[in-house]
C-alpha positions as CSV (number, residue, x, y, z in Angstrom):
1,M,-130.5,-59.1,-57.7
2,D,-131.7,-62.6,-59.0
3,A,-132.0,-61.2,-62.5
4,M,-128.5,-60.1,-62.6
5,T,-127.2,-63.2,-61.3
6,T,-129.3,-65.3,-63.8
7,A,-128.1,-63.1,-66.5
8,V,-124.3,-63.4,-65.6
9,D,-124.8,-67.3,-65.1
10,R,-126.5,-67.8,-68.6
11,F,-123.8,-65.7,-70.2
12,N,-121.0,-67.3,-68.7
13,E,-122.3,-70.8,-69.2
14,A,-123.0,-69.9,-73.0
15,V,-119.5,-68.4,-73.5
16,G,-117.8,-71.3,-71.5
17,K,-119.5,-73.9,-73.7
18,A,-118.7,-72.2,-76.7
19,G,-115.2,-71.8,-75.7
20,A,-114.8,-75.5,-75.0
21,F,-115.3,-76.0,-78.8
22,L,-111.9,-74.3,-79.4
23,V,-110.4,-77.8,-78.5
24,L,-111.6,-79.0,-82.0
25,P,-109.6,-76.5,-84.0
26,L,-106.7,-76.8,-81.4
27,V,-106.5,-80.6,-82.2
28,G,-106.5,-79.9,-85.8
29,V,-103.8,-77.4,-85.7
30,V,-101.6,-79.7,-83.6
31,F,-102.3,-82.8,-85.8
32,Y,-101.4,-80.7,-88.9
33,E,-98.1,-79.3,-87.3
34,I,-97.2,-82.8,-86.5
35,L,-97.8,-84.2,-89.8
36,M,-96.1,-81.5,-91.7
37,R,-93.1,-81.5,-89.1
38,Y,-92.5,-85.3,-89.1
39,A,-94.0,-86.7,-92.3
40,F,-93.0,-83.9,-94.6
41,N,-90.2,-82.2,-92.7
42,S,-91.8,-79.0,-93.4
43,P,-93.0,-77.4,-90.1
44,T,-95.3,-74.4,-90.2
45,I,-94.3,-71.0,-88.8
46,W,-97.8,-70.3,-87.4
47,G,-98.8,-73.7,-85.7
48,F,-96.9,-73.3,-82.3
49,E,-98.3,-69.6,-81.8
50,L,-102.0,-70.6,-83.0
51,T,-102.0,-73.5,-80.5
52,L,-101.0,-71.1,-77.8
53,F,-103.9,-68.5,-78.8
54,L,-106.4,-71.3,-79.1
55,Y,-105.6,-72.9,-75.8
56,G,-105.3,-69.7,-73.9
57,L,-108.8,-68.7,-75.2
58,N,-110.2,-72.1,-74.1
59,Y,-108.7,-71.8,-70.6
60,M,-109.7,-68.2,-70.2
61,L,-113.2,-68.5,-71.5
62,G,-113.9,-71.5,-69.3
63,L,-112.9,-69.7,-66.1
64,A,-116.3,-68.3,-65.2
65,L,-118.2,-71.5,-66.1
66,T,-115.9,-73.4,-63.8
67,E,-116.5,-71.0,-61.0
68,K,-120.4,-71.2,-61.5
69,L,-120.0,-75.0,-61.4
70,G,-117.8,-74.9,-58.3
71,G,-114.9,-76.5,-60.1
72,H,-112.0,-74.4,-58.9
73,V,-109.8,-75.4,-56.0
74,S,-111.1,-75.1,-52.6
75,V,-110.1,-76.1,-49.0
76,D,-113.0,-78.4,-48.2
77,V,-111.4,-79.6,-45.0
78,L,-112.5,-76.5,-43.3
79,T,-116.1,-76.6,-44.4
80,A,-116.8,-80.2,-44.9
81,R,-118.6,-80.5,-41.4
82,M,-120.2,-77.2,-41.4
83,N,-123.9,-76.7,-41.8
84,P,-124.9,-74.7,-44.9
85,R,-125.2,-71.4,-43.1
86,A,-121.8,-71.6,-41.6
87,K,-120.5,-72.6,-45.0
88,A,-122.1,-69.6,-46.6
89,L,-120.5,-67.3,-43.8
90,M,-117.3,-68.7,-44.7
91,G,-118.0,-68.0,-48.4
92,I,-119.0,-64.5,-47.7
93,V,-115.7,-63.6,-45.7
94,S,-113.5,-65.4,-48.3
95,Y,-115.3,-63.8,-51.3
96,A,-115.5,-60.3,-49.8
97,V,-112.1,-60.2,-48.4
98,M,-110.0,-62.0,-51.1
99,F,-111.8,-62.9,-54.2
100,V,-113.7,-59.7,-55.0
101,P,-110.9,-57.3,-54.5
102,I,-108.2,-59.3,-56.2
103,W,-110.1,-60.1,-59.2
104,L,-111.6,-56.7,-59.6
105,G,-108.0,-55.3,-59.6
106,L,-107.0,-57.9,-62.1
107,S,-110.1,-57.2,-64.2
108,I,-109.3,-53.5,-64.4
109,W,-105.7,-54.0,-65.1
110,T,-106.4,-56.7,-67.7
111,A,-108.9,-54.5,-69.4
112,K,-106.6,-51.6,-69.4
113,Y,-103.7,-53.8,-70.9
114,A,-106.1,-55.3,-73.7
115,L,-107.7,-51.9,-74.5
116,T,-104.0,-50.4,-75.0
117,S,-103.0,-53.3,-77.0
118,A,-106.2,-52.9,-79.2
119,G,-105.5,-49.2,-79.4
120,M,-102.2,-49.7,-81.1
121,M,-103.4,-52.7,-83.1
122,E,-100.6,-54.7,-81.5
123,R,-99.2,-57.6,-83.4
124,N,-96.8,-60.5,-82.3
125,P,-93.4,-59.8,-83.2
126,T,-92.5,-63.1,-84.9
127,S,-92.1,-64.3,-88.4
128,W,-95.9,-65.1,-88.7
129,N,-96.7,-61.7,-87.1
130,P,-100.4,-62.2,-86.2
131,P,-102.4,-59.5,-84.6
132,V,-102.8,-60.3,-80.8
133,W,-104.8,-57.6,-79.7
134,P,-108.2,-59.5,-80.4
135,I,-106.8,-62.4,-78.2
136,K,-106.0,-60.0,-75.4
137,L,-109.4,-58.6,-75.5
138,L,-111.1,-62.0,-75.3
139,M,-108.8,-62.9,-72.3
140,A,-109.6,-59.7,-70.7
141,L,-113.3,-60.7,-71.2
142,G,-112.6,-63.9,-69.6
143,V,-111.0,-62.4,-66.6
144,V,-114.1,-59.9,-66.2
145,M,-116.4,-62.9,-66.5
146,L,-114.7,-64.6,-63.7
147,F,-114.9,-61.6,-61.7
148,L,-118.7,-61.2,-62.3
149,Q,-119.3,-64.9,-61.6
150,G,-117.4,-64.5,-58.3
151,V,-119.8,-61.5,-57.3
152,C,-122.6,-63.9,-58.3
153,T,-121.2,-66.5,-55.9
154,L,-120.9,-64.1,-53.2
155,V,-124.7,-62.8,-53.6
156,N,-125.4,-66.6,-53.5
157,H,-123.7,-67.1,-50.3
158,I,-125.3,-64.0,-48.6
159,Q,-128.8,-65.3,-49.8
160,T,-128.0,-68.8,-48.4
161,Y,-126.7,-67.2,-45.0
162,R,-129.9,-65.2,-44.8
163,G,-132.2,-68.3,-45.4
164,L,-133.4,-67.1,-48.8
165,K,-131.8,-69.9,-50.5
166,E,-130.5,-73.5,-50.0
């Protein structure tokens, strides 16, 4: 089980850090769009959509890394004064009852949605008309990565509860 969690952790860390670099072209596109719109009165037809794609990917590919680092919103008021074993039990219950079933369902539905989009080579019906199926596939990957990272978090809580991990 440790090999699986380590592999998922490493993959999510690599993808999350790579996804963070999407901010650089995002800033470039926004700068270019502003320059063209206000300095030359010639806005692009693709700038707004491309910023949505880049930011969406940046966000979705960072979800799992944020889960790994414990950066998602949590209600610490309940666990602040608990010992590590009690915190782990609370984590086991919350992840087993809420996180895993919800994100498993979202992973399945998102993957089906993305595969349907890829199967029909979906394009955005705008004047730019870019293909959106690659974006949807990458976003589905982000959802699946978050689910797998949540399973790893659940495994870590179980190991902590059993005294195998601190």
